[in-house]
N, C-alpha and C positions, 0 to 999 in steps of 0.2 A: 394844947397838950404839952406835957413835960418832955423836953428833948434831952433825956439824961445822957445820950451818947455824945453830946457836945463836950462834956467834961473829958472825954477820951480822945478828942482831936489832938494830934501832935502840934507842937508850937509852929505857928506860921500858917496853919490851915484855917481859912476863914469860915465863919458859920454860914455865910450866904454868898452867892455869886449874883452877877447881873446878867440875866439872859438876853438883855438888849445891848450888851456891851459892844457887840458887832451886829450890823444889820443882817448879815448872811455869812454862811460858810465861806463864800467867795472873798469876803473882806479879810478873813483870817488867812486864807490862801495867799492873797496878794501881799499881805503883811509879811508872810514867811518868805515869799520870793524876794522881797526887798531886803530882808534881814539876813538871809542865808544863801543868796544867789549862787555862789560858786561851790557851795558844799554839796555833797552827794545826797540826793533825796531817796533814790531807789537803786537797788542792785538786783539783777536777775541774770542767771547764767553767766556770771562773771563780768557782766557789762554794767557800768554805772551811768546813771542819769542825774545831772545836777538840777538844782532848783531852777536855774536859769533855763536849762534845756526843757524842763517840765513846763515852765512858763510859755516858752515859744511853741511847743507841741500842742499844749492845751488850747492856746489862742487859735492855732490853725484849725483845730478840730471844732472849736466853737464857731469860728467863721464859716467853716464848711456847712455845719448844720443850719446856721442862719441863712446862708446863701441858697440852701435847698428849700427855703420857704417855711421851715419849722419856726414856730412862734414861742414866745415866753410862756412857760407853763406846760408845753407839750411833754409827753412822757416818752423817754427813750430808754430801751432795755440794754443791759450789758450782760453777756453770757459767756464767761470764760474763767479759767483758773487764774492763779496769781502770775501775771506776766506784766512787763512794762507797759503794755497796751492798756492795762486796767486803769491805773491812775490817769493816764492821758485821756481816755474816754470819759472816765468819771468826772474829772475836774473840767474837761471840755464841755460836757453837758451842763454842769452847774454854772460855768461861766457864761453859757448862752442863755441862762435864766430858765433852763428846762429842768424837768424832774427825772431823777435817775431811778430806774426800776431794775434792781439787782435780781438776776436769774441764776438759779442753781444749774450748772451745766449737765448734771445727771438727770434732769427732769425727763419724764416720759413725754411723748407727743401730747397726750391728754393734759398733763399738768402745764406744759408750755403754752398750749392753746388757751387754757383758762386764764393764765396770768397775763398774757399779752392782750387778750381781748378785754379782760376785766379792767386793765389799766388804760385801755385805748391807746396803746403804744403807736407812735408814728414812725418809729425806727428801732433797729436793733443792731448792736455791735456784737458779732458772734464769731467765736473761734471755729475754723472750718472743720475741726474734729467733730463738731456737734451739728453741722449744717444739715446732715441727713435727718435729724429730729425735726428741724424747722421745715424741711421739705414736705414732711407728712401732713403738716397743718397749714402751710402758707396760703393755700387756696381758700381756707375758711376765715382768713384774717384780712383786715384792712391795714396792711403794713407796707406803706410805700417805699420805705428806705431800709435796705438790708446791706450792712457793711461787714464784709468778711475779713478776717485776719488769720494769719498762720503763726505758729508758735514763735518763730524766729524773726518776725517782721521788724522789730525795733532794735535788733542786733546789728552791728556793723558788718558790711561785706568784707570778706567772703563768708564769715561765720553764719550770716543770715541765710545764705543760699544753702550752705551745708546742712544746717539744722533743719530747714524746711524740707530739703530733699530726703534726709534720713527719716524724719517723722512720717513723711507721706509714702515713700517708696521702699524704704528698708524695713522700718518698724510697722508700716501699714496701719498707722493710727488714725487715718482720715478715711472713713467709709465713703463710698461714692455717693454723690448727691447731684441733683439738678435743680438749680434755682435761677430764675431769670431776673434780669435787671438789678444785679448786685454791683457793689463797688468795693474794691480792695481798700483796706485801711490806709495803706501808704499812699494810694492815689487820692484818697479823701484829704489826707494831710497836705499833699502837694497842691490840690485845688484850693484848699483853705488858705494856703500861704499866699495865694494871689488875690484873695478876697479881703474885704475890710471887716474886722471884728468890731462890733458895736456893743459896748458893755451896757446891759439893760439895768434899769433901776430895780433893786431888789429890796424886799422887806422881810422881817421875821415871819410874817404870815404866809409868805410864799412856800409852796411845797418843795422840799429838797429831795426827799426820797419817798418812794412807795415800796415799803419793805414787807414782803409777803410772809405770813406766819399761819400756823395752825393747820397746815395741809395734811398732817397725819391723822386728823379726825374728820376729814371731809375736804371740801374745797377750801383752798388757802384764801385768807383774807388779807387785803392790802392795808397795812398800818400806815396812815398818813403822817409822815414826820416832817414838820415844817423846819425852815431855817432856824427859827427860834428854838425849837426842840433840840436840834443838833448843836447849835451854838451853846445852849445851856449845858448839855451833857459834856461837850468839849471843855467848857470853862470849869465844870465840876471835877472832871477827871484831872484836868490840868492843876487845879488847886490841891487835889489830894496827892498827886505825884510830885508836885513842885519841890518838896524837901529833898528828893533824891535826884532830880533831873538837872543836868547842866546843859543849858541851851546850846544847840549846835554841836554837841559832843556825843550824844547817845547813839548806840546802834541797837536796833530792835529786830528780833527775828519774827517774821510774819509768815507763819506756817498755816494758820487757819485762813481759809479763803476770804478774800476781801468782800465777796458778796454776802458774807455772814456779818450780821450787825456788830458782833463783838469785835472782830478784827477791823471792821470798817471804822468804828468810832475810836477804839483804843489805840490801834496800831497806825492806821492810815491817817486819821484826822488829828488825834491828839498829838502824835509825835511829829506830824507835819507842822503843827503850830510851834513846836519846840525845836524845829530844825533837825530832827532825828534822821538817821539813815535807816531806811526800811529794807531789810534783806528779804526779798520775795521768794518763798519756797513754792515752786510750781507743783511738785508731787511729794508731799510729806509722807505718803504711804510707803514710799521707797525709803525705808528707815536707814539702811546703810548709806544711801546717797545723801540723805538728810544729814546724817552725822558727819559725812565728808564735807558737806557745805558748811556746817557749823565750825569745823576745824579751820576754816579760812578767815573767820571774822572774830575780832575781840568784842563779842556782843555783851551788852550791859543789861538788856531787858529781853524777855521772851514771854509770849502769851500762848495759852493752849488750853485744851480740855484734858480731863483725867486720862483718857485713853492715849493721848499724844505723849503726855509725860511718862506714862507707864511703858509705852512702846519704846521711847528713847532709853529709859533705864534698862530695858531688856535687849538693847542693841549693842553688839560688840563695838568697842571703841569709844562709846559715849563717856564712860567714866574716866577715860584718859584725856579728855579735852581740857583746855585751859579755861577755868571758870573764874580766874582772878578779877575779871572786869564785871562779872555778873552781879547786879545789884538785887534784882527781884525777878521772880517768875509770877505771872498773873494768871490765875486759874478761874475759868468760868464756863458757861455753856451747859455744865452738868456738875453734879457734886464731885469734889475732889476727895478721893478716899484717903483716910488717915494713913494707911500703909504706904500708899504711893507718895503722899506728901512727905512723910518721914524719910523714906528712901531718897527722895529728891534732895532733901536738905542735907542728908549725910553725904551724898555723892557730889553735890555742887558747892557745899558750904555756903549756901545762900537761902533766902527765904522764899517760900511759895505763898503769895497772898491770894486767898480765895475771895472772889467777889460774887455778886449776884445781879442779874439783870433780865430784862425781857425786851423783845422786839418793840413792844408798845411803849417802852420807856427809853428808847434811843441809844443804848439799852441799859446803861449802868444805874443801879439803884443803891447798892451798898458795896463796900469793899473794906478789907481789913486795913487798919492804919499802917503806915510804912515803918513804924517803930516797933512792931511786934517782933519778938525774938524767935518764935517758933510757930508752926502751924497750930491753930487752936480749935479746928473743927467747926468754926462759925463762918458765916458769909460776911462778917464784919459789921460796920456801922454805916448809917445812911450818909450819903454825900451831902455837901453843903446845899442848902435850900431844898432839902428833900425830907419829907416826913414819911415814916412807916408806922403802921399800927397793926395790932393783932386783934381780930374780931371773931366772935362766935359765928360760924357759917350759917346757922339757922336764924338767929335773932339779929345779927348785924351789930350787936353791942360789943364794945371793947372788952377784952378779957383781962384778968389780973396779970401782972408781970410774972413771967415764968410759966404761964399756962399756954396750952397749944390752941391755935386758931388759924384762920386764913389771913395771910398778909395782904394789906392794902397800902397803896403808894400814892403820895401826892407830891407834885413838884413840876417845875417848868419843862422837864424832859418828857412828861407824859403826852402821848400822841394826841393829835387833833381828833382822831376817830378812825374807824374802818371805812375805806372807800366804798361808796354805794351801799353800805350796810348799816343804816341807822339803828335797826333793831338789834344787831349784834353789838354795836357800840353801847346801846342802852344796857345790855346784859352785863357788861363789865365795868360800867361807870356808876358810882354812887356820888353824884355831885362832882367834886374835884378828885375824888378818890378812885383809883383804878384797882379793881379786884383781880389779884394775880392768879388765883386758883392754887396757890402754893400754901402748904400747911407749915407753920413754924412757930417760934416763940422768941421772946426777948429776955435776956438775962439782966442782972442787977446793974451792969455797966452800960447797957444799951447795945450790946452785941446781939445780932440775930442769928438764929440757927434754923435752917430748913429741915423739916422732918420728912416731908414728901409732897408730891403732887396729890391733889384730892383724888384724881382718877386712878392713881397707881396704888392707893392704899389697899391693903389686903385685910379682909374681915374674917378672923378666925374665931369661931364660937363667940362672936360678939366683941372680941378684942381687936383694936386697931393695930395692925402690924405694918410698919413702914419699910419698904424695900431697901432704902438707903442704909438703914441700920444693919439689915441682914448682909447686904453686900460689903459694907465696911468690915464686918467681922470675918466673913469668908475670905476677903481679899488679904487678910493678914496671914493666912496660911501660906507657908513658904513654897508650896507646890502649885499655888493658884496663880495663873496669869491674868485672867479676867473672869468676872462673874456678873450675872444678872438674876434678880429675884422677881418672881411674879406670883400672883394668886391663881390657883387652879380650882375648879369645882371639886367639892368633897362631900360625900354623903352625910357624915356625922357633924362636921364642923362648918359646913357652908362653903368655906374656902380653906385651902391649905397652901403652905409655902412650897414653891418649887424653885430650885436654883439651876441655872444653866452655867456650866463651868468650862473654861478653856484651861487645860492643864499646862503647867510649866514643866512638870515631871510626870511621865506616863505611869509611874508606879502609884500615883494617887488613886485611892479607891473611894467609893461612895460611903462605906462604913467609916473610913478615916475622917471624911468631911463632916458627917453627921455627929460623930463623937466630938470633933473639934467645936462644932456649933453648940452642942449641949454644954460644953464647959463655959461658953461665953454668952449664951442667950437663955431667956426664960423658956420654959417648955413649949408654950404655944407658938413661939417664934422660930423654933427649930425646924429647918426644912424637912418635909416629909418625903420629897422626891428630889433626886439629883440626876441631871442629864449632862453627860460630857459632850462637848462639841469642839470641832477644829477651829471655829470662829463664831463670833456673835454678830447678829445684824446691826449695822450702824448707819447713821446719817453720814453725809459727806464730810461733816466736820468731826466725826468720830464719836458722837453721842450714841450710846447703846440704845437700840429700839426695843424697849420692853413691850411696846404695843404689838410688834410683830410676833414676839414669843407668846404673848397672851392670846392673840388671834389664832395661832397654830393650835394652842391647847384647847381653845373653845371649839375649833373645827373638829379636833379629835374627839372631844366629848360628845358632840352632836352625832358623829358617825357611830359611836358605840351605844348611844341611848336608844 
């Protein structure tokens, strides 16, 4: 295939990378410890942890797990927000040769039970704020090792005691629970310090992560991501960002949770390789608190999703921050809206680079080159050693340049497959090609643009309508804070467009919005229905859940039929 995007690579970005350059993620971790030892690796709640300290703590945790009889390849879950304990647990599990199973702390008991049993987890590191969820399903699981931690555990005394006391007894953020045979995280570290850590032999074929995905449409599937997958994506991201990165000098804001594959690869792993300082934001939904935290650090990089960037732009004090060190913002996880990107660039005087990825691709597939001057509405160009093609969903044949079809991806970052689900793996793989389920096109320079998810597409009188386009237009209205577009049943057209809007200004009316849409959209794309809401349903990383809105509408339609 002709890789026309290669002509658009900035100087110094290679066409290919070697996915076998390192045997494992642990090799890269150990190299970083050696290179950046005394530099700060992580900051959380004003406490810094150096690479040397991270080395010592992760070795203790790895030794503890080995001392408990867990073996190479065993799955260990981590269930907490962004705290210093996260990287300690994460790299400790990897250094023990085991597989990390990242768990969303907001899971229901049903979701938690499914994931822990499906992955056959032998242990879990869980924040006590969520222990009550585990209590409800622990009797149904074969989970011999439960390690509990509290928010302030890795802070120095007396701050540790104060934080844990306030969280538990003043703010009452820890619901009561009863779990037998648990171990406290700090006790595990203390025991590990007295035991011998044995570094296991690791290869690229060993599983590094079981990253669950697809739970919004049924039971979540565990994407098996090998060390080779993760090393490949690390090397790819590193190659792309290299023109902007000064090793050992960057400060990156990590507001997206580390259990999310985007933050895990881009923030935690890639910037670990480059000796970056990760500022861990435990609760980014507290926007005033988030802005206050940003004011303390001369940050040079930040990653986020559209709703996070939009939230910051609408928070008092954000525009007054010092952005003189900021090189780029990296947007992913969902489409970045044009209105948000342009406001971001005006406010920060820096670029917002949109990229695209999927859990099954470790996750990054494409990203905009670092030398673009302004947001361009595309997801950029494929990473080194990555091929992307656009095919007809029905025939599987490649379509002409500029035509719309399903995106397929080939590269060393594509997963091994779904755990215990060969038939599901077969559904998404065509030889080496992974079928993304996303609808897009490629322009004459090799830049790709996502039109929408196949399942989100709205069919109005036989015409394809893509929610992203509707949302982009409506978001440009000065009185709109957030918007989601879905298809709803309609007698004459099959489906009609309905938008759900959070207002920035309460004077905004339905008529005003529809008139605005008519000025900017073809007739069949103009929303027929408008519903104002105080907030929109979102995932824990801020992606708007169109599915929930669609489900509500379908339920209403059934009641009235």
